[in-house]
N, CA, C and O of each residue as an XYZ file, in Angstrom:
564
protein
N     116.925   -144.880   -145.431
C     115.570   -144.719   -144.937
C     115.554   -143.572   -143.924
O     116.380   -143.547   -143.011
N     114.635   -142.634   -144.071
C     114.615   -141.496   -143.150
C     114.185   -141.913   -141.744
O     113.387   -142.835   -141.573
N     114.717   -141.231   -140.763
C     114.389   -141.464   -139.361
C     113.011   -140.876   -139.064
O     112.705   -139.760   -139.484
N     112.188   -141.622   -138.346
C     110.855   -141.145   -137.979
C     110.951   -140.178   -136.804
O     111.840   -140.291   -135.960
N     110.038   -139.244   -136.764
C     109.942   -138.370   -135.602
C     109.535   -139.227   -134.401
O     108.692   -140.112   -134.549
N     110.106   -138.992   -133.223
C     109.780   -139.827   -132.054
C     108.280   -139.855   -131.733
O     107.752   -140.899   -131.351
N     107.598   -138.733   -131.883
C     106.162   -138.695   -131.582
C     105.388   -139.630   -132.512
O     104.494   -140.361   -132.086
N     105.752   -139.587   -133.772
C     105.083   -140.417   -134.774
C     105.422   -141.889   -134.545
O     104.553   -142.753   -134.660
N     106.667   -142.172   -134.226
C     107.095   -143.552   -133.979
C     106.354   -144.140   -132.775
O     105.898   -145.282   -132.813
N     106.241   -143.345   -131.705
C     105.528   -143.826   -130.516
C     104.048   -144.045   -130.828
O     103.455   -145.020   -130.365
N     103.459   -143.159   -131.597
C     102.054   -143.297   -131.981
C     101.842   -144.593   -132.768
O     100.862   -145.302   -132.541
N     102.746   -144.900   -133.680
C     102.646   -146.141   -134.456
C     102.753   -147.359   -133.540
O     101.986   -148.311   -133.682
N     103.698   -147.332   -132.606
C     103.854   -148.451   -131.676
C     102.582   -148.692   -130.870
O     102.144   -149.832   -130.720
N     101.998   -147.630   -130.358
C     100.776   -147.747   -129.566
C      99.595   -148.232   -130.413
O      98.808   -149.068   -129.969
N      99.477   -147.707   -131.623
C      98.365   -148.115   -132.492
C      98.479   -149.585   -132.881
O      97.478   -150.301   -132.919
N      99.686   -150.029   -133.167
C      99.867   -151.441   -133.530
C      99.568   -152.351   -132.348
O      98.939   -153.397   -132.514
N     100.007   -151.970   -131.171
C      99.718   -152.754   -129.973
C      98.213   -152.781   -129.704
O      97.662   -153.832   -129.376
N      97.563   -151.660   -129.838
C      96.110   -151.573   -129.649
C      95.381   -152.443   -130.688
O      94.403   -153.115   -130.362
N      95.857   -152.425   -131.914
C      95.230   -153.227   -132.969
C      95.346   -154.723   -132.664
O      94.401   -155.474   -132.907
N      96.476   -155.157   -132.144
C      96.645   -156.572   -131.799
C      95.731   -156.970   -130.648
O      95.144   -158.052   -130.657
N      95.613   -156.084   -129.650
C      94.693   -156.369   -128.544
C      93.253   -156.446   -129.047
O      92.489   -157.304   -128.605
N      92.883   -155.572   -129.953
C      91.533   -155.605   -130.525
C      91.324   -156.885   -131.332
O      90.239   -157.465   -131.309
N      92.357   -157.322   -132.043
C      92.278   -158.558   -132.812
C      92.049   -159.758   -131.890
O      91.226   -160.627   -132.181
N      92.777   -159.794   -130.788
C      92.589   -160.871   -129.813
C      91.167   -160.834   -129.260
O      90.505   -161.868   -129.171
N      90.701   -159.649   -128.891
C      89.352   -159.516   -128.331
C      88.293   -159.945   -129.344
O      87.334   -160.627   -128.982
N      88.453   -159.557   -130.600
C      87.478   -159.938   -131.625
C      87.467   -161.438   -131.856
O      86.404   -162.050   -131.963
N      88.645   -162.024   -131.933
C      88.717   -163.475   -132.136
C      88.120   -164.223   -130.957
O      87.409   -165.211   -131.142
N      88.403   -163.761   -129.751
C      87.880   -164.424   -128.562
C      86.366   -164.259   -128.465
O      85.671   -165.193   -128.064
N      85.849   -163.098   -128.822
C      84.399   -162.880   -128.820
C      83.716   -163.810   -129.811
O      82.715   -164.451   -129.491
N      84.269   -163.877   -131.021
C      83.710   -164.776   -132.033
C      83.743   -166.212   -131.540
O      82.766   -166.948   -131.676
N      84.866   -166.601   -130.972
C      85.060   -167.977   -130.542
C      84.098   -168.357   -129.415
O      83.425   -169.385   -129.497
N      84.030   -167.545   -128.375
C      83.160   -167.862   -127.243
C      81.690   -167.857   -127.677
O      80.903   -168.679   -127.210
N      81.326   -166.943   -128.558
C      79.952   -166.924   -129.071
C      79.644   -168.208   -129.833
O      78.583   -168.802   -129.639
N      80.547   -168.638   -130.685
C      80.311   -169.878   -131.440
C      80.226   -171.080   -130.502
O      79.419   -171.985   -130.721
N      81.053   -171.090   -129.464
C      81.022   -172.201   -128.515
C      79.706   -172.219   -127.736
O      79.176   -173.290   -127.437
N      79.183   -171.046   -127.408
C      77.917   -171.018   -126.666
C      76.781   -171.596   -127.508
O      75.911   -172.287   -126.978
N      76.779   -171.322   -128.807
C      75.756   -171.903   -129.684
C      75.920   -173.424   -129.770
O      74.935   -174.162   -129.770
N      77.158   -173.877   -129.844
C      77.379   -175.325   -129.918
C      76.986   -176.023   -128.627
O      76.378   -177.093   -128.660
N      77.328   -175.423   -127.484
C      76.957   -176.020   -126.198
C      75.432   -176.064   -126.065
O      74.876   -177.052   -125.587
N      74.764   -175.000   -126.485
C      73.305   -174.961   -126.438
C      72.703   -176.049   -127.328
O      71.785   -176.756   -126.911
N      73.211   -176.182   -128.536
C      72.707   -177.218   -129.446
C      72.946   -178.610   -128.865
O      72.086   -179.486   -128.959
N      74.102   -178.801   -128.274
C      74.414   -180.088   -127.668
C      73.462   -180.375   -126.504
O      72.906   -181.469   -126.411
N      73.276   -179.395   -125.619
C      72.421   -179.593   -124.445
C      70.980   -179.873   -124.849
O      70.327   -180.736   -124.261
N      70.486   -179.161   -125.834
C      69.107   -179.380   -126.284
C      68.966   -180.753   -126.915
O      68.000   -181.465   -126.639
N      69.912   -181.134   -127.755
C      69.799   -182.429   -128.440
C      69.933   -183.597   -127.471
O      69.309   -184.638   -127.676
N      70.725   -183.447   -126.431
C      70.886   -184.525   -125.454
C      69.790   -184.495   -124.396
O      69.331   -185.546   -123.948
N      69.373   -183.306   -123.998
C      68.405   -183.183   -122.908
C      66.991   -183.576   -123.278
O      66.203   -183.943   -122.407
N      66.662   -183.508   -124.532
C      65.297   -183.837   -124.950
C      65.167   -185.273   -125.417
O      64.119   -185.660   -125.932
N      66.199   -186.063   -125.248
C      66.146   -187.446   -125.697
C      66.167   -187.541   -127.208
O      65.576   -188.453   -127.787
N      66.827   -186.628   -127.832
C      66.907   -186.548   -129.284
C      67.537   -187.831   -129.810
O      68.737   -188.045   -129.638
N      66.750   -188.678   -130.444
C      67.285   -189.956   -130.917
C      67.436   -189.992   -132.431
O      68.073   -190.896   -132.971
N      66.866   -189.034   -133.105
C      66.997   -188.968   -134.550
C      68.409   -188.521   -134.884
O      68.823   -187.442   -134.461
N      69.136   -189.295   -135.609
C      70.535   -189.026   -135.939
C      71.367   -188.786   -134.672
O      71.845   -187.677   -134.432
N      71.527   -189.823   -133.884
C      72.288   -189.734   -132.625
C      73.688   -189.180   -132.846
O      74.260   -188.561   -131.949
N      74.237   -189.396   -134.017
C      75.591   -188.924   -134.315
C      75.696   -187.408   -134.268
O      76.801   -186.876   -134.158
N      74.563   -186.691   -134.349
C      74.603   -185.227   -134.285
C      75.161   -184.762   -132.948
O      76.049   -183.910   -132.904
N      74.639   -185.323   -131.851
C      75.094   -184.874   -130.533
C      76.300   -185.645   -130.017
O      76.992   -185.163   -129.120
N      76.568   -186.809   -130.550
C      77.720   -187.571   -130.065
C      78.975   -187.370   -130.903
O      80.093   -187.561   -130.424
N      78.777   -186.982   -132.159
C      79.940   -186.843   -133.033
C      80.055   -185.455   -133.664
O      81.068   -184.777   -133.495
N      79.032   -185.038   -134.381
C      79.139   -183.816   -135.188
C      79.345   -182.551   -134.358
O      80.284   -181.797   -134.613
N      78.494   -182.310   -133.379
C      78.632   -181.081   -132.578
C      79.958   -181.058   -131.823
O      80.648   -180.039   -131.869
N      80.354   -182.134   -131.125
C      81.662   -182.102   -130.461
C      82.840   -181.922   -131.432
O      83.817   -181.250   -131.103
N      82.749   -182.518   -132.617
C      83.844   -182.368   -133.580
C      83.929   -180.932   -134.118
O      85.024   -180.416   -134.341
N      82.786   -180.298   -134.324
C      82.804   -178.893   -134.755
C      83.416   -178.029   -133.658
O      84.211   -177.131   -133.937
N      83.040   -178.305   -132.400
C      83.633   -177.569   -131.278
C      85.127   -177.777   -131.177
O      85.882   -176.832   -130.952
N      85.551   -179.016   -131.345
C      86.990   -179.325   -131.294
C      87.730   -178.697   -132.469
O      88.840   -178.192   -132.305
N      87.129   -178.726   -133.638
C      87.736   -178.129   -134.826
C      87.885   -176.615   -134.684
O      88.938   -176.061   -134.999
N      86.835   -175.948   -134.211
C      86.942   -174.494   -134.044
C      87.974   -174.143   -132.977
O      88.666   -173.132   -133.100
N      88.084   -174.952   -131.943
C      89.102   -174.719   -130.920
C      90.502   -174.851   -131.513
O      91.389   -174.043   -131.239
N      90.678   -175.873   -132.321
C      91.974   -176.071   -132.971
C      92.326   -174.991   -133.974
O      93.496   -174.653   -134.149
N      91.308   -174.449   -134.634
C      91.561   -173.398   -135.627
C      91.851   -172.039   -134.993
O      92.690   -171.289   -135.492
N      91.170   -171.721   -133.907
C      91.335   -170.395   -133.310
C      92.586   -170.322   -132.427
O      93.155   -169.244   -132.257
N      93.015   -171.443   -131.871
C      94.151   -171.431   -130.951
C      95.420   -170.830   -131.555
O      96.003   -169.940   -130.937
N      95.880   -171.270   -132.731
C      97.109   -170.673   -133.278
C      96.971   -169.179   -133.581
O      97.934   -168.426   -133.432
N      95.792   -168.752   -134.000
C      95.636   -167.333   -134.319
C      95.681   -166.471   -133.065
O      96.216   -165.363   -133.102
N      95.135   -166.953   -131.964
C      95.190   -166.199   -130.714
C      96.598   -166.209   -130.142
O      97.087   -165.177   -129.683
N      97.252   -167.355   -130.165
C      98.632   -167.434   -129.667
C      99.551   -166.553   -130.513
O     100.441   -165.894   -129.976
N      99.343   -166.538   -131.825
C     100.143   -165.678   -132.706
C      99.938   -164.203   -132.404
O     100.900   -163.435   -132.377
N      98.695   -163.802   -132.176
C      98.423   -162.400   -131.846
C      99.026   -162.033   -130.495
O      99.525   -160.920   -130.324
N      98.987   -162.954   -129.533
C      99.616   -162.698   -128.230
C     101.129   -162.534   -128.385
O     101.735   -161.684   -127.733
N     101.730   -163.345   -129.246
C     103.163   -163.198   -129.521
C     103.485   -161.875   -130.182
O     104.516   -161.267   -129.893
N     102.611   -161.423   -131.067
C     102.815   -160.133   -131.727
C     102.699   -158.990   -130.733
O     103.431   -158.006   -130.839
N     101.791   -159.102   -129.765
C     101.678   -158.086   -128.714
C     103.001   -157.983   -127.957
O     103.480   -156.886   -127.669
N     103.581   -159.132   -127.643
C     104.872   -159.129   -126.932
C     105.964   -158.478   -127.779
O     106.813   -157.762   -127.249
N     105.947   -158.722   -129.089
C     106.931   -158.077   -129.966
C     106.774   -156.560   -129.961
O     107.766   -155.833   -129.918
N     105.529   -156.079   -130.005
C     105.297   -154.630   -129.978
C     105.699   -154.031   -128.638
O     106.176   -152.897   -128.587
N     105.515   -154.775   -127.554
C     105.960   -154.286   -126.253
C     107.485   -154.229   -126.182
O     108.046   -153.317   -125.575
N     108.144   -155.186   -126.794
C     109.613   -155.159   -126.834
C     110.106   -153.960   -127.643
O     111.077   -153.306   -127.265
N     109.423   -153.673   -128.772
C     109.792   -152.491   -129.562
C     109.551   -151.213   -128.773
O     110.313   -150.253   -128.888
N     108.493   -151.201   -127.973
C     108.216   -150.023   -127.160
C     109.299   -149.839   -126.088
O     109.723   -148.714   -125.828
N     109.744   -150.928   -125.471
C     110.828   -150.848   -124.481
C     112.111   -150.331   -125.128
O     112.831   -149.521   -124.544
N     112.384   -150.803   -126.324
C     113.568   -150.326   -127.059
C     113.422   -148.843   -127.394
O     114.395   -148.092   -127.331
N     112.216   -148.426   -127.748
C     111.945   -147.016   -128.025
C     112.172   -146.181   -126.772
O     112.767   -145.106   -126.847
N     111.706   -146.659   -125.623
C     111.898   -145.935   -124.366
C     113.378   -145.820   -124.006
O     113.788   -144.839   -123.386
N     114.169   -146.799   -124.385
C     115.612   -146.738   -124.140
C     116.247   -145.628   -124.972
O     117.126   -144.910   -124.496
N     115.795   -145.495   -126.217
C     116.332   -144.458   -127.104
C     115.798   -143.065   -126.789
O     116.454   -142.063   -127.073
N     114.605   -143.006   -126.200
C     113.963   -141.718   -125.932
C     113.481   -141.674   -124.480
O     112.304   -141.913   -124.209
N     114.385   -141.370   -123.548
C     114.013   -141.399   -122.123
C     112.917   -140.394   -121.750
O     112.215   -140.598   -120.759
N     112.759   -139.315   -122.523
C     111.699   -138.345   -122.211
C     110.311   -138.975   -122.387
O     109.375   -138.637   -121.663
N     110.187   -139.888   -123.351
C     108.912   -140.597   -123.545
C     108.698   -141.627   -122.439
O     107.572   -141.862   -122.001
N     109.791   -142.231   -122.000
C     109.690   -143.213   -120.924
C     109.126   -142.559   -119.667
O     108.255   -143.123   -119.004
N     109.624   -141.372   -119.344
C     109.147   -140.666   -118.154
C     107.669   -140.303   -118.272
O     106.947   -140.294   -117.275
N     107.227   -140.007   -119.476
C     105.839   -139.573   -119.669
C     104.855   -140.728   -119.845
O     103.716   -140.633   -119.387
N     105.272   -141.825   -120.503
C     104.304   -142.839   -120.912
C     104.505   -144.243   -120.340
O     103.598   -145.069   -120.435
N     105.644   -144.532   -119.761
C     105.861   -145.888   -119.266
C     104.987   -146.154   -118.046
O     104.939   -145.355   -117.110
N     104.298   -147.292   -118.074
C     103.470   -147.684   -116.945
C     104.337   -148.358   -115.898
O     105.139   -149.236   -116.217
N     104.179   -147.957   -114.685
C     104.944   -148.547   -113.584
C     104.151   -149.724   -113.026
O     103.472   -149.608   -112.005
N     104.249   -150.845   -113.707
C     103.574   -152.046   -113.247
C     104.462   -153.247   -113.530
O     105.297   -153.213   -114.434
N     104.276   -154.314   -112.747
C     105.084   -155.516   -112.973
C     104.785   -156.141   -114.339
O     103.672   -156.026   -114.853
N     105.781   -156.795   -114.914
C     105.624   -157.414   -116.232
C     104.620   -158.570   -116.225
O     104.022   -158.875   -117.257
N     104.434   -159.208   -115.081
C     103.524   -160.356   -115.030
C     102.086   -159.951   -115.326
O     101.290   -160.786   -115.755
N     101.741   -158.696   -115.106
C     100.370   -158.254   -115.365
C     100.026   -158.425   -116.845
O      98.946   -158.913   -117.178
N     100.922   -158.033   -117.719
C     100.675   -158.179   -119.160
C     100.611   -159.648   -119.562
O      99.724   -160.044   -120.319
N     101.539   -160.456   -119.065
C     101.546   -161.866   -119.459
C     100.334   -162.612   -118.908
O      99.779   -163.472   -119.593
N      99.915   -162.298   -117.685
C      98.725   -162.940   -117.134
C      97.455   -162.434   -117.809
O      96.463   -163.159   -117.894
N      97.483   -161.207   -118.284
C      96.338   -160.669   -119.010
C      96.118   -161.383   -120.332
O      94.990   -161.465   -120.818
N      97.188   -161.896   -120.912
C      97.083   -162.637   -122.167
C      96.894   -164.136   -121.948
O      96.806   -164.901   -122.908
N      96.834   -164.549   -120.692
C      96.656   -165.968   -120.384
C      95.236   -166.446   -120.719
O      95.064   -167.536   -121.266
N      94.234   -165.649   -120.399
C      92.843   -166.049   -120.642
C      92.578   -166.376   -122.109
O      92.036   -167.443   -122.398
N      92.943   -165.492   -123.055
C      92.670   -165.845   -124.454
C      93.409   -167.091   -124.917
O      92.914   -167.809   -125.786
N      94.583   -167.364   -124.356
C      95.328   -168.559   -124.764
C      94.750   -169.829   -124.162
O      94.849   -170.898   -124.764
N      94.147   -169.729   -122.981
C      93.658   -170.918   -122.281
C      92.258   -171.321   -122.734
O      91.943   -172.511   -122.745
N      91.427   -170.383   -123.101
C      90.031   -170.699   -123.441
C      89.889   -171.738   -124.564
O      89.080   -172.655   -124.418
N      90.630   -171.642   -125.669
C      90.490   -172.700   -126.684
C      90.898   -174.079   -126.168
O      90.332   -175.091   -126.582
N      91.870   -174.121   -125.274
C      92.297   -175.401   -124.703
C      91.195   -175.963   -123.806
O      90.892   -177.155   -123.859
N      90.601   -175.104   -122.985
C      89.528   -175.544   -122.083
C      88.337   -176.067   -122.882
O      87.827   -177.153   -122.607
N      87.898   -175.294   -123.868
C      86.758   -175.747   -124.674
C      87.129   -176.980   -125.504
O      86.297   -177.869   -125.686
N      88.338   -177.045   -125.997
C      88.765   -178.226   -126.752
C      88.720   -179.487   -125.899
O      88.249   -180.531   -126.349
N      89.213   -179.387   -124.663
C      89.148   -180.529   -123.748
C      87.702   -180.868   -123.393
O      87.343   -182.040   -123.283
N      86.875   -179.837   -123.215
C      85.456   -180.061   -122.941
C      84.817   -180.884   -124.055
O      84.120   -181.863   -123.787
N      85.054   -180.489   -125.297
C      84.438   -181.197   -126.422
C      85.001   -182.607   -126.572
O      84.280   -183.527   -126.960
N      86.265   -182.776   -126.272
C      86.865   -184.110   -126.334
C      86.238   -185.031   -125.289
O      85.902   -186.177   -125.590
N      86.083   -184.533   -124.066
C      85.451   -185.331   -123.007
C      84.001   -185.629   -123.369
O      83.539   -186.754   -123.180
N      83.279   -184.643   -123.886
C      81.881   -184.850   -124.282
C      81.798   -185.924   -125.363
O      80.945   -186.809   -125.301
N      82.670   -185.845   -126.337
C      82.664   -186.827   -127.423
C      82.914   -188.234   -126.901
O      82.201   -189.173   -127.257
N      83.925   -188.375   -126.058
C      84.256   -189.700   -125.522
C      83.154   -190.203   -124.591
O      82.748   -191.362   -124.680
N      82.667   -189.335   -123.698
C      81.650   -189.743   -122.733
C      80.321   -190.079   -123.406
O      79.548   -190.880   -122.880
N      80.051   -189.479   -124.554
C      78.785   -189.739   -125.250
C      78.626   -191.202   -125.642
O      77.505   -191.700   -125.743
N      79.723   -191.880   -125.859
C      79.637   -193.289   -126.255
C      79.340   -194.212   -125.069
O      78.923   -195.356   -125.249
N      79.562   -193.697   -123.856
C      79.320   -194.520   -122.665
C      77.976   -194.226   -122.021
O      77.575   -194.919   -121.087
N      77.276   -193.209   -122.505
C      75.969   -192.865   -121.910
C      74.833   -193.392   -122.736
O      73.670   -193.194   -122.383
């Protein structure tokens, strides 16, 4: 297999990392938007004394919220793991090509990247717990 030019290899690493970040952002945008519609539907159905098909606000809406949280969580965690893999490849690239390291390496602590990926990983858990509590509490109200 032919060796890639360092400029081209670095460009590929950056593009792949950027694509994973965009994937996380798109998934999180879709997810939070869907949750806002579900929360709105839940609030309207409960706040107006909606008694027709009580199971809509006590069972169906919370279960859809819990299901979407469960479905999006692995995809976001997987994309976050892929970002870490691309960063590891970039570190390995910088080891092989110190001239690129001097020009492109960011001088920042590693915790910044890991904490930056914390929000997308935590949001499905927070909303999932919210829907679980809503579902359980609905039977006592």
